C-alpha positions, 0 to 999 in steps of 0.5 A: 509423325513416326512411322513403322520402319520397313527396310523393304520400303526403304529399298524401293525408295532407292529405286524411285530416287534413282528413277527420278534422276534418270528422268533428268538425264542422269542415267548412272545415278545411284541411291544408297542408304545406311541404317543406324539403330541405337541401343534401347531406342525404338527409332532408327536414323537413316542416312541416304547417299546419292551419286549422280554421275555424269549426265547424258547430253543430246548429241543429235536430233534427226527428224525427217520424213519416212522416205528420208526427205526433209520435213519441210519438203512435205507440201503442207509444211512451210520452211520458215514455220518448221524452222521456228518450231524447232527452235521452240522445242526443249529437246536441243543439241548439247543440252541435258537429255531429260525424258520429259522434254523428249516426250513433250517434243514428240507430242508437240511435233505431232500437234504441229503437223495435225494443225496443218492437216495431218492428224493421222501422222505418226512418229517412228524411231526414238532415242538411243542412249549411250552410257559409255559416251554419255550421250543421246541420239534421237532419230525420228521418222515422220509418217504423215498419213493423209491430208485430212480436210473438214466435211459437213458440220453435224450439230446435235444436242439442241433443245430450245436454242436455234441451230442458225445461232451455232452456225453463225459462230462456227467458222470452219467450212467444208473443204478447209484443211484440218486445224486443231486451233481453228476447231478449238476457236470455234468451241470457245465462240460457242462456249462464250455464248453462255447458252450451254453447259459444255461444248464439243467441236471435233473432226471425227474420222468416218467409221466406214471407208470412203466411196471407192476405197479398198479396205484391204489395201496395204499402205506401201512405203511409197505412200508415206513421203507426203508427196502425195500418193497417201492422198486425201480424206474428209472428216465431218465435223461434230458439234455436240452441246448440252443446253443450260436452262434459259432462265435463272432467278435468284432471291437473297436477303440479310440483315447487317448493322450498316444496312439493317435489312437488305434484299435482292431479286434478279432475273437473267434470260440467256436466250431472250426472244431467241438469237442468243440475246441476253436480258437482265433485271436486278432489284436491290433494297437495303437501309442505304437505298434501292436500285433497279438495273435492267440490261439488254445485249444484242450479240449480232448487231448489224452482223456477226462481228458487233455486240450491242449492250444497253444498261439503264439504271435507277438508284435511290441513295440514303446517305448520312446527311443527304439523299440522292436519286440517280438515273444512269444510261450506259450503251456499249458497242463492241466489235471484233477486229481480229481473233484476239482484239476487239474495239469498244465504243460507248456513251454513258449519261449519269444524272444525279439529284441530291436533296435533303442535304444537312450540311453538318451531318454530311461533313461536306459544307459545299455539297450542293443540292439540286441536279448535276449531269455527267455524260461522255463517250467511251473508247477502248481496245480489249484483248 
């Protein structure tokens, strides 16, 4: 598609190209262009030339507490964890200094210390780029702030769901050190209940100063070394939810050349008799048969770590050359072993009753009429 040529736009494009190279560590990159106009033609030919120049490399990365002590000297940060973390960030000595890597490293450092109870922490300082020597020196000082502990858990947004269900799933406790991952874990646990459209689990700094705090007091450098005059604070945990409708009904139907008329009716309850129990009933009919499939899930079976699901079914099948009735029964128990691993135990029963067999039509000369039963246990690990 042809576009109207504007030389001012092209000049702006050169600036954007050079800016893109700077983001990738080529601070002296230049983009120029020439425009050739052909006699009698309404089009132009544009040639763009890029001179990358020498890239800037990361010369040194210094990260320390504001008092000059190593980060790992802070009582909430472990030596091994900090050393492993430093190896994981993209900003490494000798590598090309990329602005995105610099920003990402800064964000990761703040997340790392927030996970260890320091969400108020900030980084001061930055990077100095020497274009003559083509190197960047990063010098950050961490101001850790206070050690934040979690306070009371406050729940809002409930209408029909029992508050005790949420408190079963929320594992953070008052007095624990603030942790981003543990708050996120509890949010996932609530969302997995399928009772809510959305959930929020967050620790919130109080709007009013804590009892005994001096609003006018200034923080002196002596309180910034993390060796504690900065003290502690407690942030309450706010759990905010929006409930889904507890029941769902679906009705569907259609026509197909293979099934002729087909119809489906299903009912689902997300909080059956309370306790986050799930109940389902599905009824299907078509020219190839019919099925009835109820199921029931108890999410807290003999405690909060195990889930029980019972799924019976009754099926009628009409195939070319034979008919069949099937009775199925499936029971499964899932128990949480760790945050990421579960064990599944189960038992399955399958009773098939084949009748009205027409050997020639079915194409299976050895298809027997009568009843057969298949049964057996199930076991597995789920991640």
